[in-house]
C-alpha positions in Angstrom: 0.1 0.1 0.1 2.9 2.3 -0.4 2.4 3.6 -4.0 1.3 6.9 -4.2 -1.9 5.9 -6.4 -3.1 3.6 -3.6 -2.6 6.6 -0.9 -4.7 8.6 -3.1 -7.3 6.3 -3.7 -7.9 5.7 0.2 -8.3 9.2 1.0 -11.1 10.6 -1.2 -11.6 14.2 0.1 -12.1 16.5 3.3 -15.7 15.9 5.0 -16.5 19.6 6.0 -19.6 20.3 8.5 -20.1 22.6 11.5 -19.1 19.8 13.7 -16.0 18.9 11.9 -14.9 22.6 11.9 -15.4 22.6 15.6 -13.4 19.6 16.3 -10.6 21.1 13.9 -10.3 24.0 16.3 -11.0 22.5 19.7 -9.7 19.0 19.3 -7.0 19.2 16.6 -9.0 16.7 14.3 -10.1 16.5 10.8 -12.9 14.3 8.8 -12.0 12.6 5.5 -14.3 10.8 3.1 -12.3 7.4 2.5 -12.4 4.2 0.8 -14.9 1.8 2.5 -12.5 -0.9 2.1 -9.6 1.1 4.3 -8.4 -0.1 7.3 -7.5 2.3 10.2 -3.9 1.6 9.7 -4.1 2.2 5.9 -5.8 5.6 6.4 -3.2 6.5 9.2 -0.4 5.6 6.9 -2.2 7.4 3.8 -2.8 10.6 5.8 0.7 10.8 7.1 2.5 10.4 3.9 -0.1 12.7 2.1 0.5 15.6 4.5 3.9 15.0 6.1 2.3 14.7 9.8 2.0 12.3 12.6 -1.4 10.9 13.3 -2.4 10.4 17.2 -5.6 8.3 16.5 -8.2 7.3 13.7 -11.7 6.4 14.2 -14.0 5.5 11.4 -17.9 5.5 11.0 -20.2 4.3 8.2 -22.8 6.5 7.1 -25.4 6.4 4.3 -22.9 8.2 1.7 -19.9 5.8 2.5 -17.2 5.8 5.3 -15.9 8.8 7.2 -12.5 8.8 9.2 -11.8 11.3 11.9 -8.0 11.8 12.2 -6.7 13.5 15.4 -3.2 14.8 14.8 -0.5 14.8 17.4 0.2 18.0 19.2 3.1 19.3 17.3 0.8 19.6 13.9 -2.1 21.6 13.6 -5.2 20.5 11.7 -5.8 23.9 10.6 -2.6 23.9 8.7 -3.3 20.5 7.2 -6.8 21.6 6.5 -5.8 24.3 4.6 -3.5 21.7 2.6 -6.3 19.5 2.2 -8.6 22.1 0.5 -10.9 22.6 3.7 -10.6 26.3 3.3 
């Protein structure tokens, strides 16, 4: 799973809602729509390699529109900075 094309297929795009924006500011988290087959470990590896950061925790949930991954970054990395690179703003 280390090829760039597979990493880009795991992370589809940022998932932006009022709740996710609040979590970004208060809890250093971002949400992404991901491939429904991706595991937490694959998601963590993909986010770390795409955005050159360290992930503290990955949680996932299945919703009607697909699979959403909530990524909490380690303290030295800002979710707002990563969000701007991911196209949230």
